[in-house]
KOLVO-899591 format. One record per atom (N, C-alpha, C): residue in one letter; x, y, z. Coordinates in steps of 0.1 Angstrom, whole numbers, padded with zeros to 4 digits, always signed. Last residue first. Example, Ala and Ser with C-alpha at 12.3 -4.5 7.8 and 13.67 -1.06 7.14 Angstrom:
2
s+0128-0022+0071s+0137-0011+0071s+0129+0000+0079a+0132-0057+0078a+0123-0045+0078a+0132-0033+0078
// end
This chain:
234
s+0972+0737+1144s+0974+0723+1140s+0961+0716+1137d+0983+0769+1136d+0973+0760+1141d+0975+0746+1136g+1003+0784+1124g+1006+0777+1137g+0996+0769+1142k+0980+0807+1110k+0994+0802+1111k+0996+0796+1124d+0956+0818+1108d+0956+0804+1110d+0970+0798+1111s+0948+0849+1125s+0956+0841+1116s+0955+0827+1119k+0916+0865+1128k+0927+0857+1134k+0934+0849+1124v+0906+0897+1121v+0907+0883+1116v+0919+0876+1122q+0889+0918+1143q+0901+0914+1137q+0901+0900+1133e+0855+0928+1136e+0865+0921+1145e+0878+0918+1137m+0829+0952+1136m+0840+0945+1129m+0850+0939+1139g+0810+0967+1148g+0805+0955+1142g+0816+0948+1134r+0821+1000+1139r+0815+0991+1148r+0811+0978+1141i+0844+1025+1138i+0839+1014+1131i+0834+1003+1141r+0844+1060+1138r+0843+1048+1146r+0837+1037+1138i+0867+1084+1128i+0856+1075+1124i+0856+1062+1132s+0873+1113+1147s+0877+1100+1143s+0865+1092+1139d+0864+1146+1132d+0864+1135+1143d+0870+1122+1137e+0865+1162+1109e+0873+1165+1120e+0875+1153+1130f+0867+1159+1074f+0860+1154+1086f+0869+1155+1098a+0879+1189+1058a+0880+1174+1061a+0871+1171+1073p+0859+1213+1039p+0869+1209+1049p+0869+1193+1051v+0859+1222+1005v+0851+1216+1016v+0862+1211+1026a+0863+1250+0984a+0868+1239+0992a+0858+1235+1002i+0861+1258+0948i+0858+1261+0962i+0862+1249+0970s+0864+1269+0917s+0872+1262+0927s+0867+1267+0941l+0845+1279+0900l+0854+1269+0894l+0862+1262+0905e+0811+1281+0911e+0825+1286+0910e+0834+1275+0905p+0776+1290+0905p+0787+1281+0906p+0801+1287+0905k+0759+1315+0926k+0763+1309+0913k+0775+1300+0914k+0742+1306+0956k+0752+1314+0949k+0755+1307+0936i+0711+1306+0969i+0720+1298+0962i+0729+1306+0953t+0694+1308+0999t+0701+1316+0989t+0712+1307+0982v+0665+1304+1016v+0676+1297+1010v+0681+1305+0998t+0651+1313+1048t+0653+1316+1033t+0665+1308+1029l+0625+1306+1072l+0639+1306+1067l+0639+1309+1052n+0601+1300+1084n+0607+1313+1086n+0622+1313+1082d+0590+1276+1075d+0597+1276+1088d+0605+1289+1091i+0582+1283+1050i+0572+1280+1060i+0578+1280+1074f+0606+1286+1037f+0599+1298+1040f+0588+1295+1051f+0613+1259+1033f+0621+1267+1043f+0613+1280+1047e+0594+1253+1014e+0594+1246+1026e+0602+1253+1037e+0602+1270+0993e+0589+1272+0999e+0588+1265+1013a+0627+1260+0987a+0626+1273+0992a+0613+1276+0999s+0621+1235+0976s+0628+1236+0989s+0626+1249+0995k+0613+1232+0951k+0603+1236+0960k+0609+1237+0974s+0635+1245+0925s+0631+1235+0935s+0621+1241+0945v+0646+1261+0906v+0631+1258+0904v+0627+1247+0915q+0672+1263+0915q+0664+1275+0912q+0649+1273+0911m+0682+1238+0914m+0678+1243+0927m+0670+1256+0926q+0687+1235+0887q+0677+1226+0894q+0672+1232+0907n+0708+1253+0884n+0696+1255+0877n+0684+1247+0883y+0728+1241+0901y+0723+1255+0903y+0710+1257+0897l+0732+1217+0887l+0727+1217+0901l+0721+1231+0905k+0743+1226+0864k+0730+1219+0863k+0724+1219+0877e+0767+1237+0873e+0757+1246+0867e+0743+1239+0866a+0779+1214+0882a+0776+1225+0892a+0766+1234+0886v+0783+1200+0859v+0773+1195+0869v+0769+1205+0879t+0802+1217+0847t+0789+1215+0841t+0778+1210+0850f+0824+1215+0864f+0816+1227+0864f+0802+1226+0857d+0822+1182+0880d+0828+1192+0871d+0819+1204+0871e+0813+1170+0903e+0823+1163+0895e+0830+1173+0886t+0811+1193+0931t+0805+1185+0921t+0817+1179+0912l+0805+1204+0964l+0815+1201+0953l+0808+1191+0944v+0790+1228+0984v+0787+1216+0976v+0798+1215+0965i+0784+1240+1016i+0793+1240+1004i+0792+1227+0997i+0763+1260+1034i+0765+1246+1028i+0773+1247+1016e+0761+1279+1063e+0767+1278+1049e+0768+1263+1046i+0736+1297+1079i+0743+1284+1078i+0748+1281+1064p+0739+1330+1092p+0735+1320+1082p+0743+1307+1083f+0731+1316+1124f+0728+1319+1110f+0736+1330+1105k+0736+1291+1147k+0741+1304+1142k+0738+1305+1127t+0729+1265+1152t+0720+1276+1158t+0724+1289+1153l+0736+1236+1151l+0733+1245+1140l+0724+1256+1144s+0761+1220+1171s+0748+1227+1169s+0748+1236+1157r+0777+1189+1164r+0778+1204+1165r+0765+1210+1163g+0775+1162+1160g+0776+1166+1173g+0777+1181+1175n+0771+1160+1133n+0784+1155+1138n+0786+1160+1152i+0748+1184+1138i+0754+1176+1128i+0768+1173+1132k+0717+1192+1154k+0731+1190+1155k+0736+1181+1143t+0692+1214+1165t+0696+1205+1154t+0712+1204+1154e+0678+1214+1198e+0688+1219+1188e+0692+1209+1178g+0662+1201+1216g+0656+1212+1209g+0666+1219+1199n+0678+1180+1225n+0674+1191+1234n+0669+1203+1227i+0687+1174+1194i+0691+1170+1207i+0688+1182+1216d+0680+1160+1163d+0675+1170+1173d+0679+1166+1187r+0705+1152+1138r+0694+1149+1147r+0691+1161+1157i+0724+1136+1116i+0718+1149+1118i+0705+1146+1127v+0755+1120+1113v+0742+1120+1119v+0736+1134+1121t+0777+1105+1090t+0772+1117+1096t+0757+1115+1101t+0788+1083+1077t+0784+1081+1091t+0778+1094+1097n+0795+1093+1052n+0785+1083+1053n+0779+1081+1067i+0797+1129+1058i+0802+1116+1053i+0791+1106+1055v+0801+1163+1056v+0791+1153+1056v+0797+1140+1050r+0820+1184+1076r+0820+1176+1065r+0809+1165+1066q+0811+1215+1088q+0812+1201+1091q+0810+1192+1079g+0807+1241+1081g+0821+1237+1084g+0822+1223+1088a+0780+1241+1076a+0785+1249+1087a+0799+1245+1091v+0784+1212+1059v+0773+1221+1065v+0779+1228+1077s+0797+1200+1028s+0799+1204+1042s+0788+1213+1046v+0801+1174+1004v+0793+1185+1010v+0797+1187+1024h+0807+1161+0972h+0812+1163+0986h+0805+1175+0991k+0788+1158+0951k+0798+1148+0953k+0804+1149+0967a+0756+1164+0937a+0766+1167+0947a+0776+1155+0949g+0736+1158+0918g+0750+1157+0914g+0760+1161+0924y+0710+1157+0926y+0713+1165+0914y+0728+1166+0911m+0709+1142+0948m+0702+1137+0937m+0706+1145+0924n+0721+1160+0966n+0728+1147+0962n+0722+1141+0950i+0702+1179+0968i+0714+1183+0961i+0722+1170+0958e+0682+1163+0982e+0679+1169+0969e+0692+1172+0962n+0694+1156+1006n+0690+1145+0996n+0688+1151+0982l+0697+1181+1017l+0709+1174+1013l+0706+1162+1004l+0670+1187+1021l+0678+1196+1012l+0690+1188+1008r+0663+1168+1039r+0656+1168+1026r+0664+1177+1016e+0679+1175+1061e+0681+1162+1054e+0675+1162+1040l+0667+1199+1068l+0681+1199+1063l+0684+1186+1056l+0642+1190+1076l+0643+1200+1065l+0657+1200+1059d+0648+1173+1098d+0641+1168+1086d+0643+1177+1074p+0660+1190+1117p+0668+1180+1110p+0662+1175+1097s+0652+1226+1112s+0649+1212+1117s+0658+1202+1110l+0664+1256+1123l+0665+1246+1112l+0662+1232+1117t+0643+1281+1136t+0653+1271+1138t+0652+1262+1126a+0635+1316+1142a+0634+1304+1134a+0646+1294+1137g+0616+1336+1165g+0628+1333+1157g+0625+1320+1150s+0593+1343+1178s+0605+1346+1185s+0617+1342+1176t+0567+1360+1158t+0574+1348+1164t+0587+1351+1169g+0557+1382+1146g+0556+1381+1160g+0562+1369+1166l+0561+1378+1118l+0548+1379+1123l+0548+1376+1138i+0584+1378+1103i+0581+1365+1110i+0568+1366+1118l+0590+1401+1091l+0582+1391+1083l+0578+1379+1090e+0605+1415+1108e+0592+1421+1105e+0584+1411+1097e+0629+1400+1109e+0619+1399+1120e+0606+1405+1117n+0636+1382+1079n+0636+1394+1087n+0626+1394+1098l+0643+1347+1082l+0636+1358+1077l+0638+1370+1085q+0676+1333+1085q+0663+1336+1091q+0657+1347+1083e+0692+1313+1059e+0691+1324+1068e+0677+1325+1074i+0715+1293+1043i+0702+1293+1050i+0702+1304+1060y+0732+1293+1013y+0731+1299+1026y+0717+1297+1031i+0755+1274+0993i+0741+1276+0997i+0740+1282+1011t+0778+1274+0966t+0775+1276+0980t+0760+1279+0982l+0792+1250+0943l+0785+1262+0947l+0782+1262+0962g+0820+1239+0922g+0808+1237+0930g+0801+1250+0933p+0852+1224+0915p+0840+1232+0911p+0828+1229+0920g+0874+1220+0943g+0870+1217+0930g+0858+1226+0926t+0892+1205+0970t+0888+1217+0963t+0883+1212+0949l+0891+1190+1003l+0891+1189+0988l+0887+1202+0982e+0908+1176+1031e+0901+1188+1024e+0902+1186+1009t+0901+1142+1041t+0910+1152+1035t+0902+1164+1030l+0882+1124+1048l+0892+1127+1058l+0902+1137+1053g+0862+1111+1033g+0860+1125+1038g+0871+1130+1048a+0865+1087+1022a+0860+1087+1035a+0857+1101+1041e+0878+1094+0998e+0865+1088+0998e+0858+1089+1011q+0903+1102+1009q+0894+1112+1002q+0880+1107+1001k+0912+1078+1020k+0910+1089+1029k+0901+1100+1022l+0915+1064+0996l+0905+1059+1006l+0902+1070+1016e+0936+1078+0984e+0923+1077+0977e+0912+1073+0987e+0956+1074+1003e+0951+1087+1000e+0937+1087+0994l+0959+1046+1000l+0955+1051+1013l+0949+1066+1011t+0969+1045+0974t+0956+1038+0977t+0950+1044+0990n+0993+1059+0977n+0982+1064+0968n+0969+1058+0971r+1006+1041+0994r+1003+1055+0998r+0992+1061+0990l+1007+1018+0978l+1000+1017+0991l+0996+1032+0996t+1023+1028+0958t+1010+1023+0955t+1001+1023+0967n+1047+1033+0971n+1039+1044+0965n+1025+1040+0962g+1054+1007+0979g+1051+1017+0989g+1043+1029+0984k+1059+0996+0954k+1048+0990+0963k+1044+1000+0973g+1079+1002+0936g+1068+1012+0938g+1057+1006+0947q+1098+0983+0932q+1102+0995+0939q+1090+1004+0943e+1084+0963+0918e+1094+0959+0928e+1097+0971+0937r+1068+0976+0900r+1062+0965+0909r+1071+0962+0921e+1085+0992+0887e+1074+0998+0896e+1069+0988+0905t+1100+0973+0874t+1106+0981+0883t+1096+0988+0893e+1080+0962+0858e+1087+0953+0867e+1093+0961+0878y+1074+0984+0842y+1063+0978+0851y+1070+0969+0861e+1098+0987+0829e+1093+0998+0838e+1083+0992+0848n+1100+0964+0814n+1110+0966+0825n+1105+0977+0834l+1078+0968+0798l+1078+0956+0807l+1088+0958+0818k+1087+0990+0784k+1075+0991+0793k+1075+0980+0803e+1109+0978+0770e+1111+0989+0780e+1100+0991+0789e+1095+0960+0754e+1105+0955+0764e+1108+0965+0775i+1081+0978+0738i+1074+0968+0747i+1083+0963+0758s+1102+0989+0725s+1093+0997+0733s+1086+0989+0743r+1113+0967+0711r+1121+0974+0721r+1113+0983+0730i+1092+0962+0694i+1096+0952+0703i+1104+0958+0715e+1091+0986+0679e+1080+0982+0687e+1083+0972+0698k+1116+0984+0666k+1113+0995+0675k+1102+0992+0685i+1112+0961+0651i+1122+0961+0661i+1120+0972+0671l+1091+0970+0634l+1089+0959+0643l+1099+0958+0654r+1105+0990+0620r+1094+0993+0628r+1091+0982+0638s+1124+0974+0606s+1129+0984+0616s+1117+0988+0625q+1107+0958+0590q+1116+0952+0600q+1120+0962+0611l+1098+0979+0574l+1088+0971+0582l+1096+0964+0593e+1121+0987+0562e+1114+0996+0570e+1104+0989+0579k+1128+0963+0548k+1137+0968+0558k+1130+0978+0567e+1106+0962+0530e+1108+0951+0539e+1117+0956+0551k+1111+0985+0515k+1099+0984+0523k+1100+0973+0534l+1136+0978+0503l+1135+0989+0512l+1123+0989+0521l+1127+0957+0487l+1136+0954+0497l+1136+0965+0508d+1111+0971+0469d+1105+0961+0478d+1114+0957+0489e+1130+0988+0458e+1119+0994+0465e+1113+0984+0475r+1146+0968+0445r+1152+0977+0455r+1141+0983+0464l+1128+0958+0427l+1133+0949+0437l+1139+0957+0449q+1124+0980+0411q+1113+0975+0419q+1118+0966+0430w+1150+0982+0401w+1145+0993+0409w+1133+0988+0417t+1153+0959+0385t+1161+0961+0396t+1156+0972+0406d+1120+0946+0376d+1133+0951+0373d+1140+0954+0386r+1101+0916+0377r+1104+0929+0383r+1118+0933+0379t+1095+0891+0369t+1097+0901+0358t+1100+0915+0364d+1104+0860+0376d+1102+0873+0383d+1106+0884+0373r+1086+0835+0358r+1098+0842+0361r+1095+0855+0368v+1073+0804+0355v+1070+0818+0359v+1083+0824+0364e+1073+0782+0328e+1080+0786+0340e+1078+0801+0343p+1043+0767+0316p+1054+0776+0315p+1060+0780+0328k+1036+0733+0311k+1034+0744+0321k+1046+0754+0320s+1044+0712+0296s+1037+0723+0289s+1035+0735+0298v+1054+0694+0315v+1063+0699+0304v+1057+0712+0298t+1032+0688+0330t+1044+0694+0336t+1053+0700+0326q+1015+0677+0312q+1011+0690+0319q+1023+0697+0325f+1029+0654+0305f+1026+0664+0295f+1023+0678+0301q+1029+0641+0329q+1042+0645+0323q+1040+0656+0313i+1002+0636+0332i+1009+0644+0342i+1022+0649+0336a+0998+0619+0310a+0990+0632+0311a+0997+0642+0321l+1013+0597+0316l+1017+0605+0305l+1010+0619+0305m+0999+0588+0339m+1013+0593+0340m+1017+0601+0328f+0975+0580+0326f+0975+0591+0337f+0989+0597+0339g+0984+0560+0310g+0978+0572+0304g+0978+0583+0314v+0992+0541+0329v+1002+0547+0319v+0997+0560+0313i+0967+0535+0341i+0978+0541+0349i+0989+0548+0340v+0953+0524+0320v+0948+0537+0326v+0959+0543+0333g+0968+0501+0314g+0967+0512+0304g+0962+0525+0310i+0964+0487+0337i+0978+0492+0334i+0977+0503+0324i+0937+0481+0335i+0942+0489+0346i+0955+0495+0343v+0937+0465+0312v+0930+0478+0312v+0935+0488+0323m+0951+0443+0321m+0957+0452+0310m+0950+0466+0310
// end
């Protein structure tokens, strides 16, 4: 009986709470409802526009994927050629000239020559200060470029560096880097090293647009073999 009494009391309490709970009515007037409805419609319109925009982009991507494979390959090839130094490039940078000292300052010596070590040290220095593309006496410097002494002559890419002045063109990422490179070279000790070899280094002020030539020779790739296809193998 006690259990039944508890259950009946619990049911009466729920019924009383249900009856006594006031009904919540929407107290917004007509204008508020119209404003809320307008906001909902604007939100819906924006969502529809965004969905259409995304669908258009997806269609464009699909079209590019289907029709632009050739363009992608050409662009990739062009980028690889630029990285390999096979194209002429223009951009911000500066020019460096290596010249012989005047004969009266050479103290009776027969002349001056540019050694491979001295040139390599200079190139390493300008690379450290932000050089991106470099040419020496019209020869593009790339990863496979060799600077060495052959029969008493310094050669780069197989071309002799015997005619002075020797022009070095340096391209940088932007004009700010070119200015920083110029300032660094002004306080560099390279000039002293060149002076010991009866040479002078003149660094021109940065320019907004100068050009480095393309690498002229064919790039030889060694130590690589063609991959054989496994198709048809049993």
